[in-house]
N, C-alpha and C positions, 0 to 999 in steps of 0.2 A: 258192861266193863267199864271198870274207873279208869278215871284219868291216868292214875300211876301206870295201870296194865294196858293201856292204851298205847303209854309213850314207850314201854318197855317193848311192847308188840311191834311198834313200829321200828325200834331199834335194830329189831331181828336177830335176837342175841346167838342165833345158832349158825349165821354168816361168820362172826367174829374168829373163832377158832382158824375158818379158812384166810382169813384176810391178815392176819400176822404170821401166817406159814412161810411167807416169802421174808419177812422180817428173822425169821428165827434160822433160815437157811443162810442167807446172807451174813447175819452176824456169826454163824459159826465158822463159815468159812474165812470172814475177816479178823475173827479173834484167834482162830489158828496161824492166820499168816502173822497178826501181831506177836503172838506170843514168839516165833520163830525171828522174828527182827529185834524184841526184847528182850529175849533169853536171859540178860542178866536182870532184869527188874519185873518180874511176874507180878507183883503187888501193883506196881503203876499200871500196868494191861489190864490186870483185875479192874481195877477202878475205873479204868477209861472205857474199857467193855461196856461194864455196867450203866454207864450214863448213856453211853450212845444207843444200846441197845432198849433200855427203858422209853427213852424219850421218842426213839423210831416205833417203839410198839404204842406207844399213847398218840403219836401222830396218824398211824396205819388206823388203828381203830375209831379215832374221829373223822379218819376219811371214809371209812366202811360206814359207820353212823349217819354221817352227813350225805353218802348216797342212799342209803337206805329212806331217810328221811324224805331224801328230794323225790324219789321214785314213789314214795306214797303220796307226794304232793301232786307231782307230776302226773300220775295215772287217775288218781283221784279227782282232779280238776278238769282233766280229757274225758272222764266218764269211762277208762280202761277197767276201772277195777268196778265191777256189775254183779249183779246177782247171778251171771252167767259165768265168772271164773272161778275157774277150778284152782283149790288151797285156803288157806286160811284167809279170813276177813282183815281188810286194812283198817288203820286205824280212821283214816279219811272218811272211807266208805262206810264206817259204821256208825259215824257222824259225835263219836266222842270227841274226838280234837276237831276242831273248827280249820277251815283254810287258813285264815289269818293267825291261829296260834301257830300250825304246822311252819307256816312262812318264817314266823317268828324263831321257830325251833332251828330251823336251817339255819338263820343269820347267826346266831347264838353258835351253832356249832362247827360254824365255819369259820367264827373268830376263833375258837379255843384252839381248834385244828391248827390254825394260822402260827398261834404264838407257840402249839408244841413244837412246830416246823421250826420256826425262827430259835427257839431255845436246843433245839437239835442241830441246828446248822452252826451255832454258836458254840457249842460244845466242841462239834468236829471240827473246825477250823479256826477259833479263835477270832481274833482281830485282824490276821493274817490270811493271805489266800481270799483275797477280795472276790477275783472272779469264779473260784469254787464257791463260793459264800450266794455269789449275785446267782450263779446258773442252778444251785438247787432252792434258793429264793425262788425263784423264777418257774422252776419246775413243780413246787410246792402250789404256787396259784394256780398253774394251770392243772394240776390234780383237781385242786378243788373247783374251780371252774366247770371240769372235764365232771366229777362228780354230780354236779347239780343239772348240767346242759344233756344229762345221760334222758329223762323223760322230761324235764322242764322246759317249756317256749315253743315256740312254733317251730323252730329247728331241732328239735330236741334230737339225738344221733340215735338214742336206741330206738327210735320209731322207724330209722332207715336203714336197721341190719349193722348198726357198728358199733354197739354194745359190746360184742366179740373182742373187737380190738381196743376197747378202752380197758377191758380185764386182764387182757392177756400183755399190755403194756404195761399198767401202773400197780397191778398184784402180781404181774412175774416178773417181767425184766426190771422194771425200775423197783420194787420193793427188793429184789436179790441183789443185782449187781449195783445197783443204789446204795445200799445199806454197804456191803461190801467197799465199795469207795471211802465210806463216810470213815472206815474203820483204817485202811490202809493209803489211802491218798492216790491210789493207783489203779490201773484195771488189768484185768486175767480174763483174755479170752475164753477159758475154759469156762468163768464163770456162768456165763452165757447159757450153758447146759442145763444147771439146777434152775435157771431163771426161766429157762425155756419150759421146764416140767412143771414148774408151780403155776406157770401161766398159763398153760394148755389146759391143767388140772383144774383150775380157778373157772377157764371158760368153759370146761365141762358143766361146771353145776350151774353157770348162767345159761347154757345149752338146755340142760335139764329142765329148768325153769320156763324155758320158752317152750320147749316140745308140752309140758304140762299144760300151757295155755295157748296153745297154738291157735285153737278153734275161735274161743274169746279173743285173742290180740286180733287175728283176720277181721272178724267180724265189724270191730272197732278201727278197723284201719293202722294199725301199731305193727309195721310192715319188719319184725326181727328177721335175722337170717333165717330161721326156723319158717318163717312165714312164706321168704322168698323162694326157701328152698322146697318145702315140702315135708312133710313128716319122714318119708323113707329116705331121702337125699340127707336129711338132717340126722336121723340114726347113724347112718354110715359116716357122715363127717363125725358127728361125737365119737363112735369107736375109732375111728382114725387118730384124731387128737389125743385120744388115751393112749392108743398105741404108740405114736410118737412122745408122748410126756414118758413114758417107760424107757424107749428107746434112748432117749437123751440124758437119762438118768444111769442109764446102763452104760453109756458111752463115758460119761465122766468117769465112773467109777474103773471102768477098764485103763483107762487113761492114768488115772492118779493113784491106782492103786497102791497100799505100804502093807497092810494088816487086814485081816478076816473082817473084824469089826466093821469097817468101812462098808461093809454087806449087807449091813443090819436092815437096812431101810426096804430091802428086799420083801421083807414080813410083809410090808403096806401091799405089795402088789397084788397080795391074796384074796384080800374085799375087792381091789381094783378088778381082778379078773373074774368074781363072780358076780359083780354088776355089770361088766362086759355082756356077761350071759344074759344077764335080766333084761338090760335094755334091747339088745339083739331080739327076744322073744317077748317084748312088749307090744301089748296090740290094745289097751286101753291108757290115755295119757294120764287119768287121776291116779293111777298105781305108781307112776313115776316120783309123786311126791315126795314118800320115803328115801328115794334113791339120792334126793340133795342132801339130805342130811350124813347118809354115809359115803358120798363121794367128797364132801364136807372136812367131817372128820378123819377120812381116811388121809386125805393131804395132810392135815394138821399129824397124824401120825406118822406119815412120811418124812416130814418137816423135823419132828421131833428124833427119830430113829436116824435119819441123817446127819444130825448136828450130832448124837451121842456119838457117832462112826467117827464123825472129823475129830471132834476133841478130845477123846480117848485115846 
């Protein structure tokens, strides 16, 4: 494997569509509200939306890639990524990228992500609303630290079964609700429902990853939630969070319904139901690997269809 391919592999491109799903949903809801509040000046609203949207996308992609690099580094250093692991070989594990090189990659990605976050905050709040700016800056720093500490260091929380919490909070609630706030400068309790949906579906992808790797994780002392629960309970947990994710979005649709196109996202429930059946019947961990991509892309599809239904 060449260096370039190794870095691309370490970035785990298949995780990127999932990571921006919350931004797409939050932006659609925020943009819709912005157009309502600025009905006489749609051109300004369009420009405002574009700036916030793309900077939020860039920040989130940076955070996801940072998390992937840190995961590669942490698991590689601890020996978690070994010959017994199910799934694609990692960059550090292959030896193509050294420990020091990956560490430098983590530092550079952290700085780039922080720069994007600062630019996003400035575009959203300008020189005013200092408290909002300070809050989102601290939130951005916490997100960066959390992305690194998932598997890096002796106190890595991913080794204590807390990875699900990080994914749900940052790629669900913070992504959707936070992005909505960047547009509107206020909160709406209903926005938490789509945030819960994206957060739980993102958590489902992590849970699939952990179910696939549970035997090796248990052997090396990586106590993910799956290892703590056991595979049978982890499977029930997985199916439960998917059901709750779908219910949260249906409740949002019911409460905010105005026109049929808003129900367009229900199409994405079809592959989720098929996935539901696949996981329920699964008996071999390695067969879960293709399901990661399916759920990630389905979540991305749901975010696109939901956004179309909101804006049109």
